[in-house]
N, C-alpha and C positions, 0 to 999 in steps of 0.2 A: 648294714647298721647292726651293731653289735647286740648281741642276745645273753642271756645267762641262765645256765641250765643246772637246776638245784634240786636236789634229792633232799625234800624237805623234812623227814623224821627218819632217824636211824639210831639203832641202838648200841652198833659194835664200831670201834674206829682203833684200827692200827695199822701197819704198813700195807698189808695186802687191801685192807678196804681202801684205802687212797689211791692204791696202784688199778683197784678193779675199777673205782668211779673214773679215774681220769680215761683209763680203756673205754669205758662207757661213754665217753665225750661229755662229761659233767664238768663244771666250771666249781661245784661247791655242794658242801651237804649241810643238815642241821642233824647236830649230834646232840641226844637228849636220852641218855641211859636211865633205868629206874633206878631210884632210892640212892641216888648221887647227888653230892652236895653241889652246889652251883660252883665254888671254888674249883673243884676236883673236876667239873665238865668243863670249865673255861681253860684250866691249866692243860687238860688232855687236847682240847680242841687247839690251842695256840701251838702244842708240841707237833701237830700232823698238819697245820696250815702250811702251806708252801707260797710262793710267789704266785704261782699259776694255779693254785686250788686252795680255796676256803673253806674251812671248816667253821660254823657259826656255834656257839653254845645256846643250848635250849633246855628246858627243864619240863617235863611230861608230868605235872602235878596229879595226884590222886587226892580228889576231892572227897570230902565224905569218910566214914570208917570203913576198914576193910571189906565187910560184907555189901557195903552199899556205895562201892565208890563210882566216881565218875573223871574221866580223864580230861585232863586239859593242858595244851602244848603252849606254852610261853616262850617267846624270842625276845632276847633284848634286855634281861632282867637286869637292873643293877645291884639289888639287894637280894639276898636268900630266902626263898619262900618255901616251907615245909611241905610236905604232904598232912593227909588227914586232917585237914580243916575245910572248914564250910565251903561249899561253892561260891557264895556270896562272899565270903572272906576271902577267898583267892581270888575273884574277878575284881574286889575293889583294891586288892594290894596289887596286880597287873596294872590296873589303871593308873595308879597313884605313880607306879614307875614308867609309865609311858610304853610298856613293852606291847609286842605285838602276840595276840591272842589267837589260836589257831584251835578247831574243833576237831580232833582228829577223830576218824572211824565212828560218827554219830550214828545212833541208835544201832551200834555192834556188839552183840552180846548182852554182857551186864554191865560194863564197865566206861559207858558212854554218855553223852550229853543225849538227852532226849528232845522230842519237839517243843514241850513247853519249857525245856531248859533254855533252848536256844531262844525261842521267844523272848523270855523273860531277860534275857542278858543281848539282845541283837545288837544294841549300841555298843556294845564291849567286844565283840566277835569280828575279827577282821577276815579270817577265810575259814574255809568248811571242807575237809577231804572229802573227795570224791570219788577217789578209787587208791587201794593199795592191795597190794596181792593176796591179803588176806580175805579179800571180798569175794563174796559170790556175786552173779548177776543181779540177784535181788538187792543185795547190797548198796551196789553202783548205782542202781536206778533210783533208790531211794535217797540215796547222798544227793544225786543231782537235782532230785525235787525238791528236798529241805533247800538246799542252795537256791535255787528258781524260787521258791517260796517265801523266803526271808530276804532274797536280794543280797547275799552274801557271796564274796569272790571265792571261787574254787582253788584247791592247791591239791596235788598229789604226792605221794611218797611210795618209796621201798617198802618203809616201816620195817625195815630190816633189822631182826633178831639174829638172822644167819648171814655171812658174809655174802656168800654167793648170789644173795638178793638185792644187794647195794646195785643202784643203778638200773631196776627192771622199770622203775617209775620215775618221773621227773616232774617239777613245775618248769617250764620255760617262759623266762619273761623277755620281754621284747627291748628290754634296753640293759645295757653291762651293768654289773653291780660290782663294785670293788671291795667293800668291806662290809663287815656284820653289820656295822649301824645302817649301811645302804640297803641292805637285805630288809632289816627291820623298817625302815622307811616305805620299803616297795610293798609289803606284805601290809602294813598299818593304811597305807593309803589306797589300797588296791590296784597297785599298778598293774598295767594290761600284760596277761599270761594267758598260757595252754597248759593243760595237763597231758602229758604224753607217756606212753608206755611202750613197752618192747611187745613182741608178739611171738608166735610160734610156739612148738613143741618146749624148746626151754624153759620159755617163759610159762607154759602151765606147770612145767615141772617144779620150777622156782615155788610157784604160787600154792602147788599142794606141800612142798616142803615146810614153807611158812605156817600154814594151816594146820599141818601136823604139830609143829611147834606150838601153837596155841594150846593144845591139849595138854602138853608137859607142862606149859605155863599155869594153867588151870587146875592142874590135879597134883601132882608133887609138888609142884611150884608153889601151889596156893597151900597146902599141908604144911612146907616148910615156913611160910611167911607167918601162917596162923599160929603154929606150935613150937617151933624149933629157933626161930631166929631171934626172939626177942626184939628190942627197940630198934627199930631202923634208924640209919645215920641221919634221915629227914622225917623224923618225928618229931610232932610241932614242940614235944616238951625236952627235947635234945639241948643240952646246954649251948649248942652252937647257933641257937634263934634267939638266945637271951631273953627268955619268957615273954616274946613280943607277941605272940598270938594266943593268950590264954583264953580271949572271948570268942575267938574263931575255930578254936580245937573242936574236932568232931568226937573227941574223948572226953 
């Protein structure tokens, strides 16, 4: 019986990423870069999809303001959703669009859904991340506890910000999936799956590299976002969103 091996969340995508993913035995990836409009994510996903390799577009939306942001991963959006809107506003919009809603890295650092958020939106969350290479053992244990407590299916991903991490972790579905729509349906319906990861010294080194990159993101990267970059292309006030989210904006 066929299976489908999906790296369910990565930030990088080019020829080398696809080559590495296929060499690792993956059948597809979810591409969800930060601060990138849905139209651009879709175009890049289509560009790098192949007959035997599926790139599914996603959006990791930053809910709340920058200092109080909480990440939510949406797969299967039909319309653009900006960053920096309220968690309730984002969840309502994902639900309206019939997207698969994933909780990445719960209770991790200061950018994640907490247990009270998961409880409040339990019926809207379709999967919860129980492992990625940035996790320490305590994070893995806590994520599994949350998934069990709320009865939410698990997923795992490389959460790759670096090419070399792609394929370190994957979610393996027990049936073949041929299209992005089928991936969304499998996530929404809680299709049987398992979370798998590589092991050994190379995996530990990849985990260390990703964890080190996290410090960059939350040091210079944060300064750049706060003071240097100006309005992000995914800001709710951007003209691309046509003023659709005035009541949900966190600013």
